[in-house]
C-alpha positions, 0 to 999 in steps of 0.5 A: 574520451575514446570513441568506444567509451563515448558510444557506451556512455551515449548508449547507457544514457539513451537506454535510461531515457527510454526505460520502460515502466515495470509492472510488479504483482503484489505478493499476498504472502508477504503483504500485510496491511495493518491498522492501529487505534486507541482503545479507550485510551488504555492501549493502541490496538493493532489488527491486520488483514490477511488477504491482499492483491494488487499491482504496482507500476514504476518507471524510475527513469520518468519518475512516475508510477501507479499503485492499485491494491485491494484488501479483502475486508472479510480477512480482518484478523484481530486474533479473536474470532468474535471480535472479527465478526463484530467489526465486520458488522454494519457499524464498522466494515459492513463486509456483507455490503462492502467486502473489499477495501481499495486504494488507487493511486493518483501520483507517485512522488520520487526522491531520486529514483526511489518512490517516497510517497503515493497519493491516491484514493482510499475506498472503505465502505463505499466512501472514497477519500484522498490519502497520502501513503508515506513510504518509510522504506523502499527496496528493489533487487532481484529476488534471491529465490524467485530469480525475478526483480522484486520490490518492497516497501513500508507505507503509513497514513493516518485517516479518521474512521468517522469519515468512512461511516465507521464512527461508532464509539468515538471518542472512546475508541479513537477516531484516528487510525494509523494504516501501515502496509508492508508490501512486497511485489514481484515483477511480471 
């Protein structure tokens, strides 16, 4: 190997060994948390939240990271204003006392340089439970319009709403809820 090529190779290896964590801000316009549950066995209803914020930190070289997401529970959107009010009441989200839902990671699991799962604590209605978000998709590239690095992912997890003091009408309305989050975030 030529001295110049050896120096370039060593420089690249050294740079990757000391790569710094990257911080990304959640893009609220392209982040959509949804939840799905069985409604009397007839269908699986899907609803969403319209306001989300947070930060994602990734260090792909060290295979570490963190995720903090806050969802405005009052932004729940069922497509029907009366039902939005109904599930914001005390028996369900109780948004007067608990206006937000939060997720804070405890670890990020990687497959190579891509995250594949995020373990952490989900807090709904003042109750915190461990949850694993499995990533079904992850992508990282420079954002073509913003001219900054950006990441995107889709994550899914299953929880029991009764564990978060939201068990009204179980078993008629399903206890198991599938959480799906489509998230995009832009580097600071």
